[in-house]
N, C-alpha and C positions, 0 to 999 in steps of 0.2 A: 946567667944569660947566654944564649951561644955569640958567638964573635961576630959572624957576621950581622946579627941584630946590632952590635955594638955599632960599627962600620959603618949600617947605617943610619942609624940614628946621629951619628956625627955628621953624615954627608948632610943628612936631612937639616939638620943646626946646622952645618954652614949656613945652608943656600938661603934661608931662612933670616941668618943672620945679615947675609951679605945684601940678602931685599932692602930687611929695615937699615941698614948702613947707606942701602944707595936712596933709600926713599926718603931719608934723614937729607944726605947730600942733595938731591932735587928739590927737599923745602928747602934747605939753605939757599942752595942757588937762586932759589923761586926770592927768598929774602935778599940777598944780597943784589937780585938784579932783577929785583920790583918793577922798573920801570920800563926794564925791555920789557919782561913777560907782559907785563900792562900794556906794551905799545902793539905786542903781538896778538894780546887777545883782541884789542881795541880793534885793529886791523881788519881780522878774522871776523870779525860781528859787522863791522863796514862793508864787509864785503858788495853785500844788497841792500845798502843802502842809500838812500838819496835824501841827504837832509844831515843831520847833527847827532852823533853819539858822543855821549860824555861820561867818562866815569871819573867819581870822586879819589876813590884810592881802592886800592888791591892789596887783600893780605892772604898767605896763605893757611890752609888748615887742617893743622896735622893730623894724618889717620882719615877723614873724613869722607876722603874718595880714595883708599886701598882699594887697590896699589895704582890707581892714579893718583892726579895732583886736585886736591879742591883749592880754590880760591873764592875770598868772598869780595864782590866787587861793592864798593859803598857809592850811594847816592847816584845809580845809573840813569838816565835820561837821554828819551830819544823825542828829539823832535822836529817836524819835518821845515821846508823851506819858508811856508810862509807863516810860521809860527806866529812871529812880530803883527800879524794881521788877526787872527782867532783866538790866540791864547789855548790853545786848546793840545798839553803835551801828552806824544802818544804814549811814552812809558815814560813811570817814575818811579824808580822804586827804591829804598834806603837800604834793601839786603839783596843782592842778584848771587846768587851762589852759583860758580861754575866749575865742573867736573871735567880733567881733560886727561888726557892719555899724556902722560911720562916722558915716553919715549919718543914719541913724535915731538912733545917739546924738547927733548933734548937735541932736535934734529931743525930747532925752529919754527914745527909748525905746530898747529894749534887742531887738535880733533879732541869737539865735547863731547864727553858721556852723559852728561848730565845737568840741567839747570832747574834748581830753585829760587822763584823770585816769593818774597816775601814783604813784606808792609809795602804796597803799592797799591799803583793805580794805572790802570789803562784805558784809553781814553782815544775812540776810535769815533773823529770825526767828520761828518760832510756837511758842509755849506750849502747857502740856497742855492747856489750857481752850480751844484754837482761834484766841487772840489770837494777831495779828503784828503787827510793827511794823512792817510797807510799809503799816500802816493810816495812817503819816505823810503820804501821797499822798491828795488829795480827789478824790474822785470826780464824773467827769461830771456836771453840774447834766440834770436831765432837762428842764427849762423849753425851749420852744423862742425859739432866739433867731436875730435878723438877723444878718448878717458885720459890720453896721454898729453896730450896740448889744452886739455880744458882745465885748467888751473883753478879759473873762478866758478867752479860746481859748487852750487848749496850748501853749507853747513848742515850735518847729518845727527840731531840731536838725539840720541837713546834713551831721555830719560827726562822727563819735568815734574817738578811740582808746585803748586800754586797756593801760599797760605798769607792769609789775610791781604785778600788783592781785592780792588776795587775794580770791576770789569764794566766797563759803556760804550754803549752804540748809540753815539747821537746821528741821526741822520735828518737835517734839518727842510733838504730836499724833498723826501720822501713821510715826512713828518712820522718818522719812526723813532723811540726811545727805547733800549733796553739797558737796564741797569742790573748788575749782580754783586753780590758781595761773596766770592769764593772762600769761605773758611778751609778748605782743606781739597787740593785737587790734585791728584798722582795719577802719571801716565806713562806708558812705554810703550817705543815707535820701534820698528824695525822697516829696511827700505827696498822690498823687491825691488829688479828690475821692472815689473809695472808703475808703481809709484811708492805709496808707502800706506803703513797699516799702525793703529795706534789704538790698545784697551787704556782705558782712563776709567777710575774713581772721585765719583763728583760727591762734593757737599755745598752748596751752594745758596744763599739764600736773594729770591730774586725781588728787586726794592723797586722794579719796571719793567713791564712785556706789552709794549704799547707799539700796534702794528698802525696804530692812527694816533696820533696825540691829543686830537679833540674830544678821543671817543676815553680815556681813560687806558690804563694797564689792567692785564689778564695778570695771572699767578700774584698778588699785590702781597707782599712779604709772607711768601712761600720759602717754605726749605724743600730744596731739591736734592734729592740722595741717592743715588746707584751706577751701576756702572755702563760703561758705552762702549763697544766696538766699533771703529770707524777705519773705515775704507777709502784710498783716493787713489784713481787711476788716471796716469800721467797723459794716454792718449782720449780718453776719452772726460777729463778733466772734472771728471763727477766724484764728488764725496758720499757715500752712503753709509749712514749712518745704521747700522742692525738692529733690528727691534729686540727691544731688552726689558726688564722690568726697572721702572723708578718710582719714588716715592715722591709726591708731590704732597707736602702736606703730612696729611694720617693716610692718606688714599695711594696706592699703588698703581700705577698704568704700565701700558706696553707700548714705548715712542720707539717708533722707526723714521726715516726722511731719508731725503734726497739733498743734493744743494750744488746747482751746474754752477762750476766758475768759468766755464766757455761761456757763457751769456753776460751780457752789462748792462743793465744790474745782475747781480744774481739771484738766477732762478731756485726754487726752492719747493720741496714737500715732504709735510709731517702728515702722519698718520699717530692717530693718539685713540687708546682705547682702552676701556674700562668695563669691566662686566661685571660690577657688584658695589655702586656710590651708590651715595644718597642726592635727591635732590638737589636738598642745601650748601653741600659739599661741590656738589659741579658748580652751584648758580656762584659760587662763592672765588670761583677758580677765575669767575669773565671778569669784564670791565665794570666799573661802577655803575654806569648808564644799564648796563644789561642784566646786571645783580640786582638792582633795585628794583627793575621789572618784573625779573623771575621769581623775584622774595614773596611777590602777591599771589603764588600758588605755591602747591608742594605737592610731591608726592611721597607716600609714610615708605613704602619698604624700595629699598636699592634696587636697581634700574641697569640694562646693559646699555653702553653707551660707545659710539664711535664719532670719533672728528676727525678728517682730510681737510689738511691745511696747504694750498698750492697757490703760491704767488711768485714776489718777487722783493729784493731790498729796495726797490725803487719805489717810486710815488703811486698809490694806490693802495686800497684794500687787497687781502690775496683771495680768493677761494674758497669757502668756506661749504666746508660738505657735511651735517652730523645728521645720524644715525640713532635710534635709540630705540630698544623693545620694553614695554610695560606688562607687564603678566598680573592680571587678578590684585591691583592695587587700589587703596585710596589716593585720587586727587583733588585736590582742592583748589577753586578758583574762585574769584571774586564773586562771593554772594551766592556760593551754592560750595556741596560736598559730592563726588562723585565715587559710589563706590563699587566694588569689583570690576575696574575698570581695567582691560586691557587692551594697547595698539601698537600701532610699529608705526615709528615720528623719524619724519625728514625734514632737516632744516637746509635750504641753499641760497647762499646771495646772488644768485643767477636762474633766475628763474626764466628768462626768457635770454638764448644769446646774443651778443652785442649791445645790449643794454647797460651793460656795466657792473660792476660787482658793487653793489649800494644795498642800502635799505628798502631804496624804491625799488629795486629789481631781485625782495629778497622773498621768500616764500615758505609756508611751515605748512608741509601737509602729515596730514594722522590717517591710517589706513587701518580699516576693521577696527574700528575706537567703537567700543563697545563699553556698557558700565551699569548703573542702577541711581537715578536721581531720585531721592527719598521714595522709595520703594518702587520707584518704577523705572523698568527695564529700557532701555535703548539701543541702537545701533546708528554710527556712519557708517557707510563703507568708505565714504573718503571727503575727508573736508580739510579745504585748505584756507590759510591765513597768509595773504601776500600783502605785499607794499607795506611793510612796517612802519613807517614815517603814520602814512593814513590808512592803517591795517583792514581790511573788506575779507570777512569771512564767507566761506561760501561753503556746500554740502547739502545731503538730504538724510533728513532725519524719519527714521522708524522706528515706532515703538507699537508694542500690543501689551494692554496691560486689565488689570480688573480698575474698574473706573472709580471705587470708592480710595484707593490710592492717591487719586488725584485731590484730595480737600488738604494734606497735608503740602500739597501745591501751591493751591487758588487760595486757601486759608478756607474758611467756614464762616466767611461773612457775606455772600452773596449765594452761590450752590453748596450744597450737601449732599454725595453718593452715597446710596447705602449697597446699589447692588449693578451687575454689568457689565461689560468689557469695552473696552476701544480700541480702535487700529488709528496709526497713524505716518501717514508720510508725507513728509513737506520737504520739500526744496526753499533753502533758505538764501540769503546774501544780505550780508548785514556789516554798518560799517562797524568796528572798537573804540570806542571810547574806556579809558581806564580799563584798556581789558573786557568790560563788556561789552554784550550787544547790545550796539543803538540803534531803535527802529528798524529790525531785519524786514526784509521783503519777501512773503513767503507766497509759495505755494504749492497747491496740492490738496490733499483730502483729509477730515476725520471724522472715524464712522462709528456710532457709537450704539449698540444695541442693549435690549432689555433690561435697561438701567432703572434705577427707582433712585429718583432726584428731586429734594427740596429747593425753592426757591424763599431762603430766608427772608430778604426784603419785606417778599408779600405772605409770607407764611403759608405757601402754596407746598402741593407734596404730590410728585406723578410716581406712577409705576409703569414697567412695561415700558421703556422710554426707548424710542431710537431716532438719531439723529445720524444725519449725514451733512457732513461741512466741505465745501468748498472754495477754498481759497485761491483766488486770480492773483495778477501783480497787484489791481488796485482795490478790487472787490470780492466782498465775501457770499457766498451764495449758501444755502441750506433748504436740503431739500429731505423728502422721505422723513419728514418728522412728526411720530406718532408719539402725544400724552394722554395720559389715562389717570382720571383722580377721580378716583370713585366708580359711582355709574357714566360719567361724561367721558367719552373718547373724541380726540381732537387730531387733524389731520393738517401740518401744515407744509409751506413754504416761505423761504424770505428770499432778502435781499438787500445787503447793505453796499451800497455805493463809497467808493472811498474810501473803505475800513481801517486800511492800516494808518494811511496819514493821519487820519482823526483819533484815532485808538489811539496814538501816540501822541499827537501834540494837540489835541482838543477833542476828548472823549465824551463833552457833554454835548457837543454836535451831533453824535453820533443818529442817525435814523436808521429803525430797522423796517421792514416793508414787508406786511407777513399776510399773504393769503389764506385762509383759514376756512376748513371745512370739517365738520362735524355731526352725524347721523342723530345724535341726542346730547344736548346740552345743560349738566344743572347747574344754573348760578349760584346753588347756595354750595356749590365746592369752588368756586373762585371768588368767594366774599374775603378772599386774603387783599384782594385790590382794591377793597375799600379802606386797606391797614395803610397808616401811613410807612413810610421804608425805614426797614429799619437801619441803613447803610450807616457805619463809622466816619468820621472823619480820614481823610487819609493821611497817611503816616511819613514824615518826610524821611529818605536817608540823611547820610552824613553829608552828602554833597545836595541836598536840596532837593534831589529829585524824589518821585515816586516810584514806589516799586512794580514788578508785575503783578502783584497782587490789588495795592490800593489803584493803579490802572485800570484792572478788569473790577474791581470792586464801582471806580466810580463809572466807569460804562454803562454799568448795569443801574445804577445808581441816579445818573444825569442824564443817562443816554435817551431816546423818544422811539416809542414804537408807533405804528403807525401799522394799523389791524383793519383788514377786508374780510368781514366776517359772511358766511352761509351757513346756516344750522338749520335745518331739516324739523327737529322740534329742537324747544326751551322748556324746560323745568324750573319754576320757583316757588318754593313752598305749593300753594294751590293755584300758582299760575303756570297756565301751559299754551303754547303757542307752536305752531307752524309757519313754514318757508321764512322763518328769518334772514334778514340783510341788515348788515349794520359798517358803518365806518367810526374808527374808534382811533383817537390819537393819546397814546401814554407819553405824558412828559413830570417833568419832575413833580409828584406829588400832584398830581393832578389827571383827571380821566375827560376827554373832550369827546362828546357823542353827536353825530351828526346821522344824518339818511338811513336812521332805523325804522324799518317797515316790518310788521310783523302780520300774521293772519291768526287772529284770534275770538272765539266767542263769536262765531260765524259773521266776522266785521274784521275790521286794518284796524291796524293802528301806528301809527309814527312818532317818530319823535326825534329831537335834536336837543343837544344842552350840554354840560358841564358838570365833575364833580371837582372839589376841591378838599386835599386831604388835608387835615388838620387834627391831629393828636387823635383821639378817639373819636373824634365826629367829623363827618365830613357832609361840605354844605353842596348845595346843588342848585343847577338851576337847569329847569326843562321846559320844553316848548313842547307841546303834544296834539297831535291832532284823531280824534278815535272818531269811524265810518260805520255805522248801523251796526254795532257787536250788541251780544245777548247782555240786554242791563244788568239782569241777574246774574249771569255767570260773570259778566267785568267785574262787579262788586264782590261776586266771590274771591276770584282769583285775587282781589287787590287789599283782600281781609277788611272790606267795608270803608277803607281809608280814613280808619282809625273812629271813622263813627261806632256810636255805641247804640243810640235810640233809631237811629235806621240802616235796616243792613240788608242784603241782598236778597232776604225773604220777604221784605216788604215793597218790592217793587220789580216788575217785570216791564218788558218793550224793547224795542231797538232805540238803540241813545248813538246818537254822534256829537261829538264836544271835541272843545277846543281848551286847551290852559296853556297859560304862562305863568309856572310858579317857581318858587324857589322855597330851600328848606334845608333841612339836616338829617343826617340818615348814618345812625352809630356803624359800629364796624360787622355789627350781627346782619346787618342789613334792614333794622327797623326805624320804622321813622320818630325822631326825636319827637313828642309830645308839646303841641302847641310852636312848633319851627315852622310850619308850611304860611305862607303868604304866596299872593298872587289873583288874577283873575280866570274864571273859568266860565265857558258860556256853553249848554248843553242843548240838547233838541230830539226829544225822547217821542218815539212813534208808537202805535198801537201798544199804548203803556199802559199797566196799572198797578193800582196802590191796594197791597195788600196786607191787611192786618196793623195798618200802622195806627199806634198806641195812639198819638195827638189827635189823630182825627176821631177813632173812636171812641176819644172821651168826650167830644164834641156832641157826637151821634146819639149816647145816651140819653141825653134830655131835648137837641134842639129836634135830631131826627131819630124819634125812635122807631119809623115805620120803614125806612130806607135798610138797603143793603149797603152801611161802610166797612165791612171786610175788605170786599174785592171792586173798588173803585177804579173803574176803565174810563181812559180818555184818548183821544183820539191822535193830539199833537202837542206837547207842552215843551215852551220853550222857557229860558228863564238864566238870571246871571249871578253869580255867586264870586264875593269879593272875598277873600281869605285873608286874614289877619291873624296868626297864631292861632288861637281856638276860636276864636269868634270867626263868624260864618255871617257877613250880610248879603241879603238877598233883595235883591232888586226888585222894585214890584212886578207882580207876577200872576196873572190869570189863568187859573186852573179852571179847564172847563170839564169836566167828568160826566160818566154815566149815575152821580148821583146828587151829584149839588156842584153848582159854581163857587169859585172862592176867587178873592185879590188876595196877596199875600205879601208881605213886604216886612223886612228887619232882621234879628238879628240871632241866630241861632250859637249855642255857646257848645263847645264839648268838654268846658265844667261845667260856670258859672255866668250869669250874662244872659240867657238866655230872653230875648224880648221880639217876640213875634207876634204882628197884626192879623188879624184876620177877617176879612169883610165877608160874611157869606148870605146870600136872600135863601131864602125859605122854601122858593118855591123850586117845584120840582122841574129839571131840568130835561128831564123827558118830554114835555108837552113843546118844548122848543126844535124837538128833535124832524117836526114837519115842518118847519121853515127853514125852506131853501135857500133866502134872501141873507145871506152870511150879514152885512150890516144889519137887516132886520134881526135877526140872531141875537147881535150884539149888544144891541137895544133894550131886548128883553130880558136879558141875562141877569139885571141888576134890579130889576121891579119888584115892585112887590116887599114885605118885611125882611128888610137885613139886619143880620144880627153882626154885631162888632166885639170879636172876641180879642184877647190879648193870653199868649201861649206866655210862662215866665217859668222861673226856678220855684219850687215847693221845699217846703220844708224836709221834706223827704227826701231831698236830692232829685225826684223825678219830677217832670213837666205838670204846672198847673195851671188847667183855662180854668180864667176868669174873664168877664165884663172889662170890655175896654171902655174905661170912663172917660180917658184925653182922648175918644177919637170924635173929630170934628170942634166946631166951636165947643167955645165953655158953656157947659151944663146942659151937652144935647144927651138926648139918651141916647143909652148902649145901642137901643134898639130904635129902629124907623122904619117910616112907611114911606115908599120912592116910587113917585107917579111913574 
């Protein structure tokens, strides 16, 4: 080894040995001058205190602060002057390690290089009057001092560490509470002329982060880990936290902020950003009442969120501004799931400046909101939800879709679409109850084109349907409606007054008023109206309310429709009428008919009544008036009214009649046998009885030389009482071209026919020359009179026999009348 290296090593070794000896000497000095050192440290720390600082004991820590001297202060407490009143100790540390400059200590001064606080609690308390135990720290003197004379300059700490330290900020006046459990906090500080800078590494557990203790804590039980770079400027008194990444639980945020110490109370601004966080994770960082509400929603994939907080440590909530960006995501809301959803969201608790930072003045704005609900695409340019205490949602809803996609939304209990398109543009305003739209007020239009739709409760099917709906604030207007089913085409316009109010509160009271015109209407295609409605009972939701589908079904099932019809041509089986007008009221399983008038068979018909629907059979009550219709055509159109022996082929003339009848009709529109009851009167003019077999049977042996195939009569009046399959013929005179007769009795559609006929044998042609009607009536029954009885035969056909019971007992069936 070269000689100079040996010399150098000896010199270095000597210096190290000297330093070690000096260090040991200083340590020994501290040990033997413990009280003096304790007094020096206490005096130094008390420079900026306005209260009581006590240190239980002091022990040097050999080599721990080398080349400085480290001491451990045991049981260090700092209390303000009013501690006896509030009992909140500002600092209570079991182990308070201080590293000081050794040379300065030899000169009787203390320069603190590092502080370590372990197993301690720091409690910053402010009572309801605004007094704080931090007043224990003296404020800086406002007098100008030179560096030489400024002996009271604040202590500069270059490094610090916190381990197992509980830190509390309890502000009773501002109702704020911040609690942290610092597992490990390490920091380095430097002191430029402008103020100070620090870099610290944080690992702490949040026990409370409450800006308002009444609303609960943010970040509850979340672990914070990450670095911070902090700068303080003496002139502006501004603490600036540079943006840096911080772990909060399992998520990473970029957090920065500012604290203005020039204001009282201190103002602050915090900026929090996360470009990739799950909705549930973000919700769980907030206060419990907010988390509970937000957990009713969900967004499947991560979203980008930015939060700006601006406020003070005084009373009141901070200004909150939250923005988020959602792209092609799945959003779940109470009662629905929106797919392919995108929007830009903004939350603020300062909707209108000057009205306070609170829930009443809060607003949620959703810009360019678009998505798909059950295959129904929609957009909302701007949606607002303001006043979170009594939330109100507003916006304009737009959508264009194939109407068959509506089936999954409204259910298939009332309407089912199979073709067509729909365009919606609806402005809405609604209260939010349990985060669901409640009774929204709507205005706008719904236009449906080229749709095929079935109305299931009535088993009706329409094709090429067009509908235009216009919603005002209160009413529903329906225009340009075209319905086609089979050969029938119907054009409709309608109106529902007070629609929305009734729809949400009492759908049974909805009344639709329709104006209907049809160039041709085939009634057989609308026989579904004879069917009993097949609606199901509304299904209750968990909160006891019915949902949208149920409300719609109830409106269809229980609501009423008032129809005012004008039809150019009406077809039903063999029936044809023209210029038909009618007023109908469709209610719950009933149809009320009034003011019905049609042109038919050369005359006119008027009718009123109602139909009650009961399962497969419908009961009806009808009042009809028939004026001057062609009898043969009339009977043909109504399928002979169920008669078998008397058909449209047997009758000619022009009929006027009135009827008041009840009966039953099945769902196919056919009369139920033996169901008709009532009374009908008729007046037949210019009539003829053609090939009527009961008369022909009589004529074979009573009038063999008269033409009974075509019996004409000028005027025939009568009354029939109908009771099921029995028709009671009130006594009726028939004056015809062939014979006169008096008829009375019962005609049965099954069995029980018993008709008495009194027929004079004289030829009525001889009486045509008699002008005096009274004289003619006297002679009509003179001469030989046959008393015949038409009854049931064994073969089921009508049998003609002598009426042995005519008149008195044992009186012959044939008599001579003078």
